[in-house]
N, C-alpha and C positions, 0 to 999 in steps of 0.2 A: 477139271479145266481152271478152277480158281487158283490151283497151287502153281500150275504153269504160268498162270497170269503174274502170281507173285514173284516167280524167279525172274521173269522178264522185266518187270518193274524194278526189281533189285538191282539186277545187274545194269540198267539204265542209270540208276542213281549212283552205282560204283564207279561208273566211267566219269561222272561229275565230280565225285570226291576223290578220282584218280587212286582207287583202290582195288584191289584184286581179291576175287572170291577165294578162300581157301578153307583150310580145316576148321577155322574159328567161327563159321556160319553157325547160327542156331535158329531153331524154329521158335516162333513166339506168338501167341494169340495177340489180335489186335488191341484188346482191352489191356492185356498186360504191356504191350509195347507203349502204349498211350501213358500208363502209369510209369513206365521207366522213363520216358522222355520228360514227364511232368515232375518227377522226383529230381533227376540230375539238373534240370534246369530252373528248379524252384519257381515254377509256374503252375497255373490251375487249366488243365485241359479237361473239358467235358465231353462226352461221347453221347450222341443221340441215341435214345432208346431202341429205334429200329436197327441200328448198327450193332448194337450190343447182342441182339437176338441173333445176328449171322455168325456162321463159323468161319471166321477169317484169320488166317496165320501168315506171317511174313517171316523171310530169313535175313537175319540181321547179325552183323559183325559183333562179337563179344566186346571187342576193345575199341571204343569210340569215344572221343571227347563229347562233352555236353553239347557243344555248339555243332559239331558234325551229327551228333545224334538227332538234334532238333531239325537240321538241314535235311537229313534222311527222312524224318518224318513227315515235313512238309511236302517235298518232292513225292514221296510215296503215295501220300493221300491224293496229290494232284493227278498222278497217273492213275490211280483207281477212279478217278471222276468224283472224288469227295471234295468237299468245302471245308476250310478251316478259317472261321470267323475270328476275329479278334477285338476284344473291348478291354483297354488297359492291359493288365497282367492276366487277363482270362482268354482261353480259346475254346472255341465250340466246334466239334467235328461232327459233321452230318453229311448225308447225301447231297450232291450238288444239285440243287434245284433253281436253275438259272432264272426262272420266272420270278422268284420271290428274292426280296432284299431283307437282309438279317440285322436286326437291332438289339442291342442290349439295354435293359432299363432297370436300374437297381433302385431297390425301394428303400426309403428311409425308416419306415415305420412298419408294423406288422398289419398291412393292409392287403395281404395276398388274396383273402377271400373276394372283397370288394373289386379289386382290380381285376381278378379273373373273370367275375361277372360281367364286367364292362367290356373285357375283350371278347367274351363269348357272345355279347349281344352285338358287337361291331363285326363279328365273325371272322376275327383276326387269330390265325394259328399261333401257338406258342408254346414254349416249355418253360418250366419254373425250376431254378436252381435253389433249393432251400438252404443250402449250406452258405450261400453268400446272398440270399434274399435278392435274387436277380430274375427278371424274365428275358427270354430271348423270344422276340417277335419276328414272325415271316409274313412280310407284307408284299402284295403285289405293287404298291406305290413306293417311290423313292422320296416321299414327302411325308415324314412321320411326325411332324411337328404338331399338328392338332392331337393326335393320339398322346404324344408326349405329354402336352399341356394337361390334357384331361386326366391323365394318370397321376401327374403332379398334384392335381386338385384332389383326387381321391386319396393319395398317399399323403395325408396331412395328419398332424397329432389330434387324435380325437378329443373333443371336449369331455370334461367328467365332472360329475358332481358327487356330493355325498347324501344318501338318503338316510333319514333318522327315523327309525320305527319305534314306536311306544306301543307296547301290547298291554291293555289293561283288561283285568278280569273282575267283574263285580258279582260277587256271590250273593244270591237273593235272600239266604237265611240271615247273613250278616246285614244286610240292607234292612231288612224288618226289624231286627234287634236294635239298630241305631237310627231308625226312621225318625225319632223326634230330634236328633242331633243333626242329621241331614237337613230336616225342613228347617230348622233355625237358620243353618247356614245358607240354605237356598233363598230364604227371604232377605237375608242381609247382603247377597250377592248382587254385583252391579249388573247393568242390562248385558252386556256382551258375554261376561262369565257366566251369567245365568243361561244364557244361550248354548254355551259349551256343555253345561251341565244337562240341559234338555236334549242335547244330541246324544249324550251318553244313556240319559235315563228314559227319554221319550222320543226315539229317533224317528218315529212315524209323524211327529209333529214338526220335526226340523225341515226347514226349506233350503238352507245353505250349510253345509257342513264344511265349510272352509273358514278359517280365522286367521287371524294374526298370531305369531308366535307368542307374542307378550300375553295376549289374551288366554291363550291354550295354557300357558304355565302358571297364569295366576289361578285358573281354574283347578289345575293339578295340585297347586298348594293349598287350596281351600278343601280339595279331596283329602289331602294328606292330613288335615286336621280332624276330619270326621272318621278316618281309619276304617273305611267301609270298602275300599278296593285295594287292588294288588296289580303292581306291574310287574307281569311274569316275564317279559323280554324287554330289552332297551337296546337292539342292535343298531350298528352303523354300517351301511353297505355303500362302497364305492363303485359308482356305475359310470358306463362310457355311453356317448351319444349313439343310438341306434344299435344297442346291443341288449340282448337278453340277460336277465339277472335272475337269481332265484335265492330264496331264504327259507329255510326249514328248521323247524322246531317239533321234531317227531321223536316217538319211541319206535324202536324196531321189536315189533311184537312176535315172538314165536307161536305157530300153531301146528296142530298135528293133521296132517292130509293122508288119506288112504287110496290106494289104486288096486284094481283086481287084474291079475295076470294070468291068462289062460295059455298053456303049453300042451299040446296034443290033448290028453283027456284029463289033465291036471290043472286044477284052479286053485290059485293062491291069492292071498291079500297082502299087500305090503303097505307099510306106514311109514311115513318120513315126516321131518320136522321143516317147515318152511318159514318164512319171515314176511312181515308186512310194515310198511312204514305207516304210523298212525299219528295224527297231530295236525299242526299247522303248516302250510305251505304258501308262500306267497311267488308267484311267477311274473315277470313284467318286462317291460321295454321303455327304454325313456328316450324322447327327443329333445334335445337340449338347445334352447334359444337364448339370446342374450338376456332377456328379462324375465323368462318364464321356461317351465319343463312340462313337455306332455308326458303324463304317466298312463301307460296301459297296462293295467293290473288285472290278474287272475288270482283271486284268493280261494283256497280250499282248506276246510277244516274237516277233519275225520276224527270220531270219538268211538271209543269201545263202550257198547251198551252192555254186553255180557260176553263170557267166556266159557260156556257150559260144555262140557266134554272137550276141553282142549281146543274148541273151535271158536274164535272170537267174532261176535256180530257187531258191525260197525256201522255208524250213522256219518253220512257225507252231506256237507253243505258246500256249495260254490257260489262265489259272488265275482262278477266282472265288472271293471270300472274303467272309464277312459276320461281323465280330467287334466285340465290346464291348471298347474300350480305355480304361482310367482314365487320368488325367493322371499324367504321371511314369513310365508303362509303355512298353515298346518291343515291337512285334510283329514277328517275323521270318518272312518269306516265304522258303523256301529249297528245296533239291532241285531247281532248275531247271537241268537239264544243257544245255549248248551245245555243238554241234560245228559248226565253221566249215570248210568245205572250199575252199581258195582255188585258183582255177585260173587261170593266166596264159597267153595265147595271144599271142605277139608275133610280127610279121612285118615286112619291109621292103617296102612297096608296089611292085609291077612286079617288081622283082627276084626276090622270093619265088615268082613265078608262073613262072618259068623251070624247066623240066622238069629234074630232078636237080640242078642248080646252085642252084634255089632252096631246096632243103631246107636249105642251109648257113645261109640267112638267115631261118630260122623257130627259134622258141624256144618251148618248152612246159613248164610246170612245176606240180606240185600239192602243197599243203601242207594239213595237217589240225591244227586246233588244238582241243583239248577244255578245257572249263572249266565252272566251276558258278558260276550266278549267285544271290544272296541280296539280298533288298530289306528294309531294315528301316525300320519307321515309328514315329515318336515324336509324340504330340500335345502341343503346347505350349500352355497356356491364357493 
């Protein structure tokens, strides 16, 4: 029935073009016909996804000028009961839903996610054409001004700031060895600088972990003179308003896992190598205001305690924080104790399996390292 309808429509259009059906007619799929019209007329024509799913064919003359080809396209779609909407040099082909008004809204920025959430909240039907960053809205109202204004506010350039992280590790053994030097520096430190040192060394006594960047860097300079701490990471992260960010300093640790497979009466064990990220992860989101930034942070530290029999044992700590931080201030997250137990199990293959004699070719050792991790975060506008 559809094919007969195509022929009738085509003949009606031919009368308008004063053409005659002849042997030059060819059958062409709707999507291919749209592509042909689009290419010949140097325009963009997008087809509704529902139409793409339908098996529609047309009979089209092989030799038509670009103008007549476009005329044939417009009239054929109208005879089929389809709608061709236009926005600048963009056309959109869809089923004719007369109760809806069609609007094109082109975005300036990469704000598809936020605009689509807004449209879903307003229960407005839409399609998004990612190649031209444009929404096609289908609305019952012929007044789209309010929606347009809301989308313009959403589709704005996002505020962004730079977060500077300073990750400091203090080894307890090194601190004991240089305790005298540190105590001397501590006594001579000024009030605010001493408070920074307290936040690093005695976090449970600290009531305010936020300092000016001048005070913080003065304390770091004093720390550098005593040589008992290490800055392990010092990354800068550019973040956008109301967007998630992540920083990772991890080791991808391999470990061996096994599984038992039973087939009929046969049972076998298979081993494979898997990987696990172990180390420091900082996840967060920023809300950026004119004079301060709200930081919603999720800090995760995971260490390897042992790796006996190729299976690592890890220790995980997690800290969550939500803080308002002004520009020029530094937030210090401290009191994160870390204990690493390093087990080394070395043996020479084959020889170490020889009874009694093999023990000579085996070596085991265990070492423990205790340290304190502090993370300082500064917002740079």
